[in-house]
N, C-alpha and C positions, 0 to 999 in steps of 0.2 A: 508524189515526191518531186520537188523541183530538180532541174538538172544540176544546179549548184550544190544542192544537198546530196544528190547521187554522187557527184564528183568528190565531195568531201568524204562521204562514206567509203568510196573506192580508195581514195588516198589514205584514209586511216588504216585500211586493211593492208595496203602495200607497204607502208612505212613501219609497220610493226617489226621489232627486232626478229631476226631470222638466223638460227644457228648461232655462230659465234660473232656475227656481224652486229655492230652497235648502231643504235639510233639515239640521238640527243637533239631534240627539237626545241625551237624557240617558243615564243608566245605569240598570240594573235596580234596582228597589226591593223591599223585603220586603213580603210579604202583611200583616204586622202594621202597617206604615205605612199601607197602604190601608185596613185595618180601622179604624185610629185616625181617619183622615180621614172615613170614612163615619160613625163615631160622632159626631164633631164636627158634621158637617152633618146628621145624623139621617136618612141615606139609605143605600141600597145602590146602588153604581154598576152599570151594565149590564156584561155579561161582556166585550164587545169593548173597552170603555173600561178595565176592570180589567186585561185582557190587555195593552193598550197601556202602562198604568202599570207593571205588573210587568216588562215588557221594557225600557222606556225612561224611565219616570218623568215624562215630559213633554218639551217642546222645540218646535223649529220644524219644521213639516211643510209643505213646498211653500210657503214664505213665510208660513205661517199659524201663529201661536203657539198651541200646545195647552197649556193650563194643566195643571199636574201637581203633583207633590210634590217640592219641592227636596231635594237631598241633598248631602252633602259632595263627592260626585263631580262635581257640576255647579256648583260655586262658580266664579265668574268669575275670582277671584284665582288659582285653580289653573292657569288658562290664561295669564293675563296676568303672573303673577309678582308682582303688586302686592297685598300683604296688606292695604292700606288701602282697597280697593275698597268694602267693606261690613263693618260690624261684626257683623252676624248672618247666619245662613244664608239667610233670605229676601231680604235686601237685596243680598247678594253672590251672586246666582245667576242663571243664564240661563233657568232654568225658573221661570215665574211660578206662584205658589201658588194652586191651586184653592180652598184655604181662604180666603186673603186676598181673592180675587175675590168669593167668595160671602158673606163677612162684611161687606164694604164696600158691596155693591150696594144699589140703591134698594129700600127696604122694601116698595114696592108690588108687587115681583116675588114671586110665590108661592114658598114654601120648597121645593116639589117641582121647581122649575125650577133646575137646577144649571148656572150659566154656566161654559163651558169654553174659549171663544175668542170673538174678535170679528174683524170684517173690517178693523179699524184705523180705521174711520170711526164709523158709528153703528148698525151691525147687530151684535147679540150673539146667539150661538148657545147653546142650553141643552139639556141632557139632561132630558127630561120623565119623571122617575122614577115619577110617578104612573101612567104607562101602560106599565109593565113587562109584557112578554108571557111566555108559558110557556117561551121559550128564554132568559129573563133578559136581554132586550134592550128598549130603549125608543127612541122616536123622538127625533130632534134637531129642535128647534123654534126659531122666532124669535118675538119678542114685538113686535107692532106698536105704534105710538104710541097707538092707541086702547085698548090692553090686550088685544086679541085675539091668540090664539096660532095660528101657522101652521106646519104640519109641513113641514120642509125635507128630511129624510131619514128612512128607516125605522129606522136604527141609527147608532151612531158609525162603524162600518166603512163603511156606505153613505154617510155624510157625507164621509169621506175619499176614497172612490171618486169622488163627485161633484166634490169640489175638484180631484182629480187630472185629471179629464176636462174641467174647465172651460176 
């Protein structure tokens, strides 16, 4: 089994609904859409995050919103039947755009930290793409109020496993 297929299988196991926590995932997206997002942000996503995006595009995982790449398949109006929900793809979508999150964020955050979720309060989680390893994975970090960076997980997959087991 290829490493990408192994990752997809591991991700499928981790994102399954667990207890009372909800999961609502998007639809597969094209490699070209991921490459476009990477070019816009000036980074390369780690392989586990890319695999997640290729399979689901983003969505809610165990009550935690994982930013992704909105698509026509994840438009809110598609599910509600209300075509007035939003005029554009990003406004009318249950997948929050990783591009929008990283274009609007505080400019004091280094560009190599890619925000991909928050706890809904004041903790934001970032992919630290400056620390990519030989397996094309990077740690998930949090940025403290004093500007220091703290490692939360060794990879995006490890992050999801920690959230599942919390």
